[in-house]
C-alpha positions in Angstrom: 144.9 35.8 -40.5 145.4 33.6 -37.3 147.7 34.5 -34.2 150.6 33.0 -34.1 151.2 31.1 -30.9 154.3 32.0 -28.6 156.1 28.7 -29.8 155.8 29.5 -33.5 156.3 33.4 -32.8 159.8 32.3 -31.2 160.9 29.7 -33.7 159.7 32.8 -36.5 162.3 35.0 -34.6 165.0 32.3 -34.4 164.5 31.9 -37.9 164.8 35.1 -38.9 167.9 35.9 -36.9 169.3 32.7 -38.4 169.1 33.6 -41.8 167.1 30.2 -42.7 163.4 29.2 -43.2 162.4 27.1 -40.5 158.7 26.6 -39.2 157.3 23.8 -37.0 155.8 21.0 -38.3 152.0 19.7 -37.6 153.2 18.0 -34.5 154.6 21.5 -33.4 158.2 20.0 -33.1 160.9 21.6 -35.0 164.4 19.9 -35.5 167.5 21.6 -35.4 171.4 21.3 -35.4 173.5 22.9 -32.9 177.4 22.2 -33.3 176.7 19.0 -35.0 173.9 17.8 -32.4 170.4 17.4 -33.8 168.2 18.6 -31.0 164.2 18.2 -31.4 162.2 21.5 -30.1 158.7 20.3 -29.0 156.0 23.3 -28.1 154.4 22.6 -25.0 151.9 25.5 -25.2 149.6 24.1 -22.5 152.5 24.1 -19.9 153.9 27.2 -21.1 157.1 26.0 -22.2 159.0 24.3 -25.1 161.0 20.6 -24.3 164.1 20.5 -26.0 166.0 17.1 -26.5 168.6 15.2 -28.0 169.9 11.5 -28.0 173.4 11.6 -26.9 174.2 7.9 -27.8 171.4 7.8 -30.9 169.4 4.9 -31.0 172.0 2.7 -29.6 169.8 0.6 -26.4 171.3 1.0 -23.0 173.3 -1.4 -21.7 174.3 -2.2 -17.9 177.6 -0.2 -17.9 176.2 2.5 -20.0 173.0 2.6 -17.6 175.6 2.8 -14.5 177.2 5.6 -16.3 173.9 7.2 -17.4 172.7 7.4 -13.6 175.9 8.5 -12.1 175.7 11.3 -14.5 172.0 11.8 -14.1 172.4 12.8 -10.3 171.4 16.3 -9.4 172.5 17.1 -13.1 175.9 17.6 -12.3 177.4 15.6 -15.3 174.5 16.6 -17.5 175.1 20.5 -17.1 171.6 21.0 -15.5 169.8 18.8 -18.5 167.3 15.4 -17.2 168.9 12.3 -18.6 166.2 9.6 -18.5 164.6 6.9 -21.2 162.2 7.1 -23.8 161.4 4.3 -26.3 164.0 2.3 -25.2 167.3 5.0 -26.0 168.7 7.7 -23.6 167.5 11.1 -23.8 168.8 14.3 -22.6 166.5 17.0 -22.1 165.3 20.3 -20.6 162.6 22.7 -21.1 162.2 26.2 -21.9 159.7 28.8 -20.8 157.8 30.4 -23.9 156.7 33.6 -22.0 159.0 36.3 -23.0 161.9 33.7 -24.4 164.1 35.6 -27.5 166.0 34.0 -30.5 168.7 34.3 -28.5 167.6 32.6 -25.4 166.6 29.2 -27.9 170.3 30.0 -29.5 172.0 30.1 -26.0 169.8 26.9 -24.6 170.2 25.1 -28.1 174.5 25.6 -27.7 174.3 24.3 -24.3 172.0 21.0 -24.7 174.4 20.8 -27.8 177.5 21.0 -25.3 175.8 18.5 -22.8 174.8 16.1 -25.5 178.7 15.5 -26.9 179.8 15.5 -22.9 176.9 12.9 -21.8 177.7 10.9 -24.9 181.5 11.1 -24.9 181.0 10.0 -21.1 178.8 6.7 -22.0 181.0 5.7 -24.8 184.4 5.6 -22.3 181.7 3.9 -19.9 181.3 1.3 -22.6 184.9 0.9 -23.5 185.8 0.7 -20.1 183.1 -2.2 -19.9 184.0 -3.8 -22.4 187.6 -4.1 -21.8 187.2 -4.9 -18.3 185.0 -8.3 -19.8 188.3 -9.0 -22.2 190.1 -8.9 -19.1 188.1 -11.0 -16.8 187.8 -13.9 -19.6 191.4 -13.7 -19.9 192.5 -13.9 -16.2 189.5 -15.6 -14.4 189.4 -15.5 -10.7 187.1 -16.7 -8.3 184.1 -14.4 -7.0 184.4 -16.0 -3.7 181.3 -18.2 -3.9 181.5 -21.6 -2.2 179.5 -24.6 -2.8 179.9 -28.2 -0.7 179.7 -31.7 -2.3 178.0 -34.0 0.0 179.9 -37.4 -0.5 
């Protein structure tokens, strides 16, 4: 019998606590739903941690208004509850790492719930930014104004 890795042991303990059958896929990842948010937990044994990540706006491609708000939220982790907000494969990803040494099922549950909460918060903020941008665009089309640029016509 082979010895379980720290990640496999953590997932086994979490699975037992939750009363469900959860086991890592061949790539060392597990997908878990927490408070309606799908989160992937990826083993990074070489780094001694696990990476948890979610997609706050699904697979929607970032638009300028979304990117501006994402940068604002990501500044110092203040709008993301300390999680990292970035782009991977053309979509926004919210992520955080969790050390595997001495990690318990409760630690994993707490981290999952914190990421689920942050994902919902970030997703709502980004959705509002997109709606506000769309509304302002419609308003500017209804009431066009000069942008202050002048051009000279020589006769």
